C-alpha positions in Angstrom: 37.6 18.9 11.6 34.0 18.9 12.6 30.8 21.0 12.5 29.1 22.0 15.8 26.2 24.3 16.8 24.7 25.6 20.1 21.2 24.6 21.2 19.1 27.0 23.3 15.6 25.9 24.3 15.5 23.2 21.6 16.4 25.8 18.9 19.6 25.0 17.1 21.8 27.9 16.1 24.1 28.3 13.1 26.6 25.5 12.5 30.3 26.4 12.5 33.4 24.5 11.6 36.0 23.6 14.3 39.6 24.0 13.3 42.1 23.0 16.0 41.2 21.8 19.4 42.2 20.0 22.5 41.7 16.3 22.8 39.8 15.1 25.8 42.8 12.8 26.6 45.3 15.6 26.6 46.8 16.2 30.1 46.1 19.9 29.9 42.4 19.5 29.0 41.1 19.5 32.7 42.9 22.8 33.4 41.5 24.5 30.3 38.0 23.3 31.2 38.3 24.7 34.7 39.6 28.1 33.4 36.8 28.4 30.8 34.1 27.3 33.4 35.5 29.9 35.9 35.4 32.6 33.4 31.8 31.7 32.4 30.9 32.0 36.1 32.6 35.4 36.4 30.9 36.8 33.3 27.5 35.5 34.2 27.8 36.8 37.8 28.8 40.2 36.4 25.9 40.2 34.0 23.5 39.3 36.8 24.8 42.1 39.0 24.3 44.6 36.1 20.7 43.3 35.6 21.4 41.7 32.2 20.7 38.2 33.3 18.4 36.7 35.9 19.0 33.4 37.6 16.4 30.7 38.1 15.0 29.5 41.4 15.6 32.8 43.3 13.4 31.4 46.1 16.0 28.7 46.8 19.3 30.5 46.0 19.9 34.1 46.8 20.0 36.0 43.5 19.1 32.9 41.5 21.2 30.1 40.1 23.1 30.6 36.8 25.8 28.0 36.6 26.2 24.5 37.8 29.5 22.6 37.4 30.3 19.0 38.0 33.5 17.3 36.8 33.9 18.4 33.2 30.2 19.5 32.7 29.0 23.0 32.9 25.3 23.9 32.7 24.1 27.5 32.4 20.6 28.0 33.8 18.7 31.1 32.7 15.1 32.4 32.3 13.5 31.4 29.0 14.7 34.6 27.2 16.6 34.1 24.0 18.0 37.7 24.1 19.5 37.0 27.5 21.0 33.8 26.3 
């Protein structure tokens, strides 16, 4: 059992305890990571369409860029607005 927190713009949020989890070596781990990353993309795109989020670099990517994914890493890119995050 561990304690984790989220960091947004170098501000660390409240810590919370982890209970049960999936080990990185588990054979199902990559599938769950893909499902979670896909759902994050769906939710952020929906929020962008509704005007709740704005992507960064709209001059390079139509509508702005919100999510980057590479192997088992997901990066959410947003304007510097804590309420949006």
